[in-house]
MIKEDO-760493 format. One line per field, with one value per atom (N, C-alpha, C): residue in one letter; atom name; residue number from 1; x, y, z. Coordinates in Angstrom, 1 decimal, always signed. Example, Ala and Ser with C-alpha at 12.3 -4.5 7.8 and 13.67 -1.06 7.14 Angstrom:
REM MIKEDO-760493
r <- [A, A, A, S, S, S]
a <- [N, CA, C, N, CA, C]
k <- [1, 1, 1, 2, 2, 2]
x <- [+13.2, +12.3, +13.2, +12.8, +13.7, +12.9]
y <- [-5.7, -4.5, -3.3, -2.2, -1.1, +0.0]
z <- [+7.8, +7.8, +7.8, +7.1, +7.1, +7.9]
***
This chain:
REM MIKEDO-760493
r <- [X, X, X, X, X, X, X, X, X, X, X, X, X, X, X, X, X, X, X, X, X, X, X, X, X, X, X, X, X, X, X, X, X, X, X, X, X, X, X, X, X, X, X, X, X, X, X, X, X, X, X, X, X, X, X, X, X, X, X, X, X, X, X, X, X, X, X, X, X, X, X, X, X, X, X, X, X, X, X, X, X, X, X, X, X, X, X, X, X, X, X, X, X, X, X, X, X, X, X, X, X, X, X, X, X, X, X, X, X, X, X, X, X, X, X, X, X, X, X, X, X, X, X, X, X, X, X, X, X, X, X, X, X, X, X, X, X, X, X, X, X, X, X, X, X, X, X, X, X, X, X, X, X, X, X, X, X, X, X, X, X, X, X, X, X, X, X, X, X, X, X, X, X, X, X, X, X, X, X, X, X, X, X, X, X, X, X, X, X, X, X, X, X, X, X, X, X, X, X, X, X, X, X, X, X, X, X, X, X, X, X, X, X, X, X, X, X, X, X, X, X, X, X, X, X, X, X, X, X, X, X, X, X, X, X, X, X, X, X, X, X, X, X, X, X, X, X, X, X, X, X, X, X, X, X, X, X, X, X, X, X, X, X, X, X, X, X, X, X, X, X, X, X, X, X, X, X, X, X, X, X, X, X, X, X, X, X, X, X, X, X, X, X, X, X, X, X, X, X, X, X, X, X, X, X, X, X, X, X, X, X, X, X, X, X, X, X, X, X, X, X, X, X, X, X, X, X, X, X, X, X, X, X, X, X, X, X, X, X, X, X, X, X, X, X, X, X, X, X, X, X, X, X, X, X, X, X, X, X, X, X, X, X, X, X, X]
a <- [N, CA, C, N, CA, C, N, CA, C, N, CA, C, N, CA, C, N, CA, C, N, CA, C, N, CA, C, N, CA, C, N, CA, C, N, CA, C, N, CA, C, N, CA, C, N, CA, C, N, CA, C, N, CA, C, N, CA, C, N, CA, C, N, CA, C, N, CA, C, N, CA, C, N, CA, C, N, CA, C, N, CA, C, N, CA, C, N, CA, C, N, CA, C, N, CA, C, N, CA, C, N, CA, C, N, CA, C, N, CA, C, N, CA, C, N, CA, C, N, CA, C, N, CA, C, N, CA, C, N, CA, C, N, CA, C, N, CA, C, N, CA, C, N, CA, C, N, CA, C, N, CA, C, N, CA, C, N, CA, C, N, CA, C, N, CA, C, N, CA, C, N, CA, C, N, CA, C, N, CA, C, N, CA, C, N, CA, C, N, CA, C, N, CA, C, N, CA, C, N, CA, C, N, CA, C, N, CA, C, N, CA, C, N, CA, C, N, CA, C, N, CA, C, N, CA, C, N, CA, C, N, CA, C, N, CA, C, N, CA, C, N, CA, C, N, CA, C, N, CA, C, N, CA, C, N, CA, C, N, CA, C, N, CA, C, N, CA, C, N, CA, C, N, CA, C, N, CA, C, N, CA, C, N, CA, C, N, CA, C, N, CA, C, N, CA, C, N, CA, C, N, CA, C, N, CA, C, N, CA, C, N, CA, C, N, CA, C, N, CA, C, N, CA, C, N, CA, C, N, CA, C, N, CA, C, N, CA, C, N, CA, C, N, CA, C, N, CA, C, N, CA, C, N, CA, C, N, CA, C, N, CA, C, N, CA, C, N, CA, C, N, CA, C, N, CA, C, N, CA, C, N, CA, C, N, CA, C, N, CA, C, N, CA, C, N, CA, C, N, CA, C, N, CA, C, N, CA, C, N, CA, C, N, CA, C, N, CA, C, N, CA, C, N, CA, C]
k <- [1, 1, 1, 2, 2, 2, 3, 3, 3, 4, 4, 4, 5, 5, 5, 6, 6, 6, 7, 7, 7, 8, 8, 8, 9, 9, 9, 10, 10, 10, 11, 11, 11, 12, 12, 12, 13, 13, 13, 14, 14, 14, 15, 15, 15, 16, 16, 16, 17, 17, 17, 18, 18, 18, 19, 19, 19, 20, 20, 20, 21, 21, 21, 22, 22, 22, 23, 23, 23, 24, 24, 24, 25, 25, 25, 26, 26, 26, 27, 27, 27, 28, 28, 28, 29, 29, 29, 30, 30, 30, 31, 31, 31, 32, 32, 32, 33, 33, 33, 34, 34, 34, 35, 35, 35, 36, 36, 36, 37, 37, 37, 38, 38, 38, 39, 39, 39, 40, 40, 40, 41, 41, 41, 42, 42, 42, 43, 43, 43, 44, 44, 44, 45, 45, 45, 46, 46, 46, 47, 47, 47, 48, 48, 48, 49, 49, 49, 50, 50, 50, 51, 51, 51, 52, 52, 52, 53, 53, 53, 54, 54, 54, 55, 55, 55, 56, 56, 56, 57, 57, 57, 58, 58, 58, 59, 59, 59, 60, 60, 60, 61, 61, 61, 62, 62, 62, 63, 63, 63, 64, 64, 64, 65, 65, 65, 66, 66, 66, 67, 67, 67, 68, 68, 68, 69, 69, 69, 70, 70, 70, 71, 71, 71, 72, 72, 72, 73, 73, 73, 74, 74, 74, 75, 75, 75, 76, 76, 76, 77, 77, 77, 78, 78, 78, 79, 79, 79, 80, 80, 80, 81, 81, 81, 82, 82, 82, 83, 83, 83, 84, 84, 84, 85, 85, 85, 86, 86, 86, 87, 87, 87, 88, 88, 88, 89, 89, 89, 90, 90, 90, 91, 91, 91, 92, 92, 92, 93, 93, 93, 94, 94, 94, 95, 95, 95, 96, 96, 96, 97, 97, 97, 98, 98, 98, 99, 99, 99, 100, 100, 100, 101, 101, 101, 102, 102, 102, 103, 103, 103, 104, 104, 104, 105, 105, 105, 106, 106, 106, 107, 107, 107, 108, 108, 108, 109, 109, 109, 110, 110, 110, 111, 111, 111, 112, 112, 112, 113, 113, 113, 114, 114, 114, 115, 115, 115, 116, 116, 116, 117, 117, 117, 118, 118, 118, 119, 119, 119, 120, 120, 120, 121, 121, 121, 122, 122, 122]
x <- [+0.7, -0.2, +1.0, +0.1, +1.7, +1.1, +1.7, +1.6, +0.5, -0.7, -0.8, +0.1, +0.0, +0.7, -0.4, -2.0, -2.7, -3.4, -3.6, -4.0, -4.6, -5.3, -6.4, -5.1, -5.6, -4.4, -6.1, -5.6, -6.6, -5.6, -7.2, -6.5, -7.8, -7.2, -8.3, -7.7, -9.2, -9.8, -10.1, -10.3, -10.1, -10.9, -12.5, -13.4, -12.5, -11.5, -11.6, -10.1, -9.4, -7.7, -7.6, -6.3, -5.8, -4.5, -6.2, -4.5, -3.6, -3.8, -3.2, -3.8, -2.6, -2.3, -1.4, -1.2, +0.2, +1.8, +1.2, +2.3, +3.0, +2.1, +2.2, +2.8, +2.2, +2.9, +4.5, +5.1, +6.3, +6.4, +6.6, +7.3, +7.3, +6.7, +7.0, +7.8, +7.8, +8.6, +10.2, +10.6, +11.5, +12.2, +11.4, +12.1, +12.5, +11.9, +12.0, +13.6, +13.5, +15.1, +16.2, +15.5, +17.0, +17.5, +16.2, +16.0, +16.3, +16.1, +15.8, +14.4, +14.3, +13.4, +13.8, +15.1, +15.4, +16.2, +16.3, +17.1, +16.3, +14.7, +13.7, +13.2, +13.2, +12.5, +14.2, +15.1, +16.0, +15.8, +14.9, +14.7, +13.3, +12.8, +11.2, +11.3, +12.5, +12.6, +11.6, +11.6, +10.9, +11.9, +11.1, +11.7, +11.7, +12.6, +12.9, +11.3, +10.2, +9.8, +8.6, +7.9, +7.5, +7.4, +7.9, +8.3, +7.3, +8.3, +8.2, +6.4, +5.8, +4.5, +3.5, +3.9, +3.1, +3.1, +4.9, +4.6, +4.0, +3.7, +3.2, +1.4, +0.9, -0.6, -0.6, +0.1, -0.2, -0.1, +1.0, +0.7, -0.2, -0.5, -2.5, -3.3, -3.5, -5.0, -4.7, -4.2, -3.7, -3.7, -3.7, -4.2, -3.0, -1.8, +0.1, +0.6, +2.1, +2.6, +2.5, +3.5, +4.2, +5.5, +5.5, +7.2, +7.3, +9.0, +9.6, +10.5, +11.4, +12.0, +13.3, +14.6, +15.4, +16.1, +16.7, +17.5, +18.6, +19.3, +21.1, +21.9, +23.4, +24.1, +25.8, +25.8, +27.7, +27.3, +26.5, +25.7, +24.7, +24.3, +23.5, +21.8, +20.9, +19.9, +19.7, +17.9, +17.3, +15.7, +14.9, +13.6, +13.7, +12.2, +12.2, +10.9, +10.3, +9.1, +8.6, +7.8, +6.9, +6.6, +6.3, +5.2, +3.9, +3.2, +2.3, +2.1, +3.3, +3.8, +3.8, +4.5, +5.1, +3.8, +2.5, +1.4, +0.9, +0.8, -0.5, +0.2, +1.6, +2.2, +2.0, +1.7, +1.3, +0.3, -1.0, -2.2, -2.3, -1.9, -2.5, -1.8, -1.0, +0.2, -1.1, -1.7, -2.3, -4.0, -4.3, -5.8, -5.1, -4.4, -3.8, -4.1, -3.4, -3.4, -4.5, -5.4, -6.8, -7.9, -7.8, -8.0, -7.9, -6.5, -6.2, -6.9, -7.1, -7.6, -9.0, -10.1, -11.0, -11.5, -10.7, -11.4, -10.2, -9.4, -8.6, -8.9, -10.1, -11.5, -11.2, -11.9, -12.0, -10.5, -10.0, -8.2, -7.8, -8.1, -7.4, -8.8, -9.3, -9.9, -10.2, -9.8, -8.7, -7.7, -7.1, -6.0, -5.7, -6.8, -7.0, -7.5, -8.0, -8.6, -7.8, -6.7, -5.3, -5.1, -4.3, -2.2, -1.7, -0.5, +0.8, +1.6, +1.4, +2.4, +1.2, -0.2, -1.0, -0.8, -0.7, -1.6, -1.0, -1.7, -2.0, -1.8, -1.0, -0.8, -1.7, -2.2, -3.5, -3.2]
y <- [-1.1, +0.2, +1.4, +2.5, +3.3, +4.4, +4.7, +6.4, +7.1, +7.6, +9.3, +10.6, +11.9, +12.2, +13.3, +13.0, +13.7, +13.0, +13.6, +12.2, +13.0, +12.4, +13.0, +13.8, +14.5, +15.6, +15.4, +14.5, +13.6, +14.8, +15.2, +16.0, +16.0, +15.2, +14.7, +16.0, +16.1, +17.9, +17.3, +18.4, +17.8, +19.6, +19.5, +20.7, +21.5, +22.5, +23.8, +23.2, +22.5, +22.4, +21.1, +21.6, +20.3, +19.5, +18.5, +17.5, +17.0, +16.3, +15.6, +15.9, +16.2, +16.3, +16.1, +15.8, +15.8, +16.3, +17.1, +17.9, +17.8, +17.5, +17.0, +14.9, +14.6, +13.2, +13.2, +14.3, +14.4, +14.5, +16.2, +16.1, +15.1, +14.4, +13.6, +11.4, +12.8, +10.8, +11.9, +13.1, +13.5, +13.8, +14.4, +14.7, +12.4, +12.2, +9.8, +10.0, +10.3, +9.9, +10.9, +12.2, +13.3, +13.2, +13.3, +13.2, +14.2, +15.3, +17.0, +17.6, +18.7, +19.7, +20.3, +20.6, +21.8, +20.4, +19.3, +18.9, +18.6, +17.7, +17.6, +19.5, +20.5, +21.6, +21.9, +21.8, +21.4, +20.6, +19.5, +19.0, +19.0, +19.9, +20.2, +21.6, +22.2, +23.5, +24.6, +24.1, +24.9, +25.7, +26.8, +27.4, +27.0, +26.9, +25.5, +25.8, +27.5, +28.4, +27.4, +27.4, +26.4, +25.1, +24.3, +22.7, +22.4, +24.0, +23.1, +23.7, +24.5, +24.8, +23.6, +23.0, +22.8, +20.3, +21.3, +19.5, +20.3, +21.2, +21.0, +21.1, +21.4, +21.6, +20.1, +19.2, +17.7, +17.1, +17.7, +16.8, +17.7, +18.7, +18.9, +18.2, +18.1, +17.4, +15.6, +15.2, +14.0, +13.4, +12.7, +12.2, +11.6, +11.9, +11.4, +12.4, +12.7, +13.4, +12.6, +13.2, +12.4, +12.8, +13.4, +14.5, +14.5, +13.9, +14.1, +14.6, +16.2, +16.9, +16.1, +15.7, +15.3, +15.9, +16.4, +17.0, +16.9, +18.1, +17.8, +17.5, +17.1, +16.7, +16.6, +15.6, +15.2, +15.5, +14.5, +14.9, +15.8, +16.3, +17.6, +17.1, +18.2, +17.3, +17.1, +16.4, +16.4, +15.9, +15.3, +15.0, +13.5, +13.1, +11.2, +11.5, +10.4, +10.4, +9.0, +9.6, +7.8, +6.8, +6.1, +5.1, +5.0, +6.3, +6.6, +7.2, +7.6, +8.8, +7.8, +7.0, +5.2, +4.2, +4.9, +3.5, +4.4, +6.0, +7.7, +7.5, +7.7, +7.7, +6.7, +5.8, +3.9, +3.9, +4.1, +4.2, +5.4, +7.1, +7.6, +7.3, +6.7, +5.7, +5.9, +4.3, +3.3, +4.1, +5.0, +6.2, +6.7, +6.9, +7.6, +6.3, +5.8, +4.8, +4.4, +3.8, +3.3, +4.7, +6.0, +7.0, +7.5, +6.9, +7.3, +6.1, +4.7, +3.9, +3.6, +4.5, +4.8, +5.4, +6.4, +8.0, +7.2, +6.5, +6.2, +7.0, +6.6, +6.2, +8.1, +8.8, +10.1, +11.1, +10.9, +11.4, +11.1, +10.0, +10.0, +10.9, +11.1, +12.2, +13.3, +13.8, +15.4, +15.3, +14.6, +14.9, +14.6, +14.4, +14.2, +15.9, +16.4, +18.1, +19.1, +18.9, +19.4, +20.0, +21.3, +21.6, +21.0, +20.6, +19.8, +21.6, +22.0, +22.8, +23.2, +23.3, +24.1, +24.9, +25.8, +27.4, +26.3, +27.2, +28.1, +29.1, +29.6, +30.9, +31.8, +32.8, +33.8, +34.8]
z <- [+0.0, +0.2, -0.1, -0.9, -0.9, +0.0, +0.4, +1.9, +0.8, +1.4, +1.7, +2.2, +1.3, +1.8, +2.7, +2.6, +3.1, +4.4, +5.4, +6.7, +7.4, +8.0, +9.0, +10.7, +11.0, +12.5, +13.4, +14.8, +15.8, +17.0, +17.5, +19.0, +19.4, +21.2, +22.6, +23.4, +23.1, +24.3, +25.2, +26.1, +27.4, +27.7, +27.5, +28.0, +26.5, +26.7, +25.9, +25.7, +26.8, +26.6, +25.9, +24.5, +23.7, +24.6, +25.0, +25.8, +25.3, +23.7, +22.9, +21.4, +20.5, +19.5, +18.4, +17.3, +16.6, +17.0, +17.8, +17.2, +19.5, +19.9, +21.7, +21.9, +20.9, +20.7, +20.5, +19.2, +18.5, +19.9, +20.4, +21.4, +22.5, +23.1, +23.9, +23.8, +21.8, +21.7, +21.0, +20.9, +21.3, +22.5, +23.7, +25.0, +25.3, +24.9, +25.2, +24.9, +23.4, +22.5, +23.4, +23.4, +23.4, +25.6, +26.1, +27.7, +28.2, +27.4, +28.2, +26.7, +27.7, +27.6, +26.1, +26.8, +25.1, +24.4, +24.7, +23.4, +22.3, +23.0, +22.3, +20.8, +22.4, +21.8, +19.8, +20.3, +19.5, +18.1, +18.8, +17.1, +16.7, +17.8, +17.3, +16.1, +16.2, +15.8, +16.8, +18.3, +19.0, +19.9, +20.7, +22.0, +23.0, +24.2, +25.4, +26.2, +25.7, +26.7, +26.4, +24.3, +23.7, +24.3, +23.7, +25.0, +26.1, +27.2, +28.9, +28.9, +28.1, +28.2, +28.2, +26.5, +26.4, +26.6, +27.7, +28.7, +29.6, +30.3, +30.9, +31.0, +30.0, +29.5, +29.8, +29.7, +29.3, +30.5, +31.5, +32.6, +33.5, +33.0, +34.4, +33.3, +32.5, +32.3, +32.2, +32.0, +32.5, +34.1, +34.3, +35.2, +36.6, +35.2, +35.8, +35.0, +35.7, +34.8, +33.2, +32.3, +31.2, +31.3, +31.4, +31.2, +32.6, +33.3, +34.4, +34.5, +35.9, +35.4, +36.1, +36.1, +36.9, +36.6, +38.5, +39.3, +38.5, +38.3, +37.5, +38.8, +38.4, +39.2, +38.1, +38.4, +37.4, +36.5, +36.0, +34.2, +34.4, +34.9, +34.6, +34.9, +34.4, +34.7, +33.0, +33.2, +31.8, +32.3, +32.0, +31.4, +31.3, +31.5, +31.0, +29.8, +29.5, +29.1, +30.7, +30.8, +31.8, +31.6, +31.5, +31.5, +30.9, +32.1, +30.6, +29.2, +29.7, +28.5, +26.9, +27.6, +26.6, +25.6, +27.2, +26.9, +26.1, +26.5, +25.6, +24.1, +24.2, +22.3, +21.7, +22.1, +21.4, +21.1, +22.0, +21.7, +20.5, +20.8, +19.8, +18.6, +18.2, +16.9, +16.3, +17.3, +16.9, +16.3, +17.2, +16.8, +15.2, +15.4, +14.0, +12.2, +12.9, +11.8, +11.3, +12.4, +12.3, +11.5, +12.0, +11.4, +10.2, +9.4, +8.7, +7.3, +8.1, +7.1, +7.2, +8.2, +7.6, +6.9, +7.1, +5.8, +4.4, +4.2, +3.0, +1.7, +1.2, -0.2, +0.1, +1.2, +1.0, +1.0, +1.3, +1.4, +0.2, -0.9, -1.8, -2.3, -2.6, -3.5, -3.3, -1.6, -1.7, -2.3, -1.9, -2.4, -4.8, -4.6, -6.6, -6.7, -5.7, -5.9, -4.9, -4.0, -3.6, -4.4, -4.3, -5.3, -4.4, -4.8, -4.5, -3.9, -2.6, -1.5, -0.7, -1.7, -0.5, -1.5, -2.9, -3.7, -4.4, -4.6, -6.3, -6.4, -8.0, -8.3, -9.3, -7.9, -8.0, -9.3]
***
């Protein structure tokens, strides 16, 4: 099966707050890879403050923290994703796959109508 460039974007809303979406899941994965919020922010080309605010929002939206900070010492500080974050990442990615498959035919229809790159000369 050929992977489509067009895909649905899922967001999990808690009231008016977006508890989880594609950017936040990418951030969780980046923290897991880099072991730090600043490293994750660099990997995703965002400011440390933006990354920290997104993590703070996620930690407040879920019953358990998804990212915990590790205090500095000889090797310096860092951040870790929790087992709950690992589960959330896995389930979110599964939801993305299921959503994409369930609307595959409609996405193909839109791909045929959309301009490559998102803009046409006017």
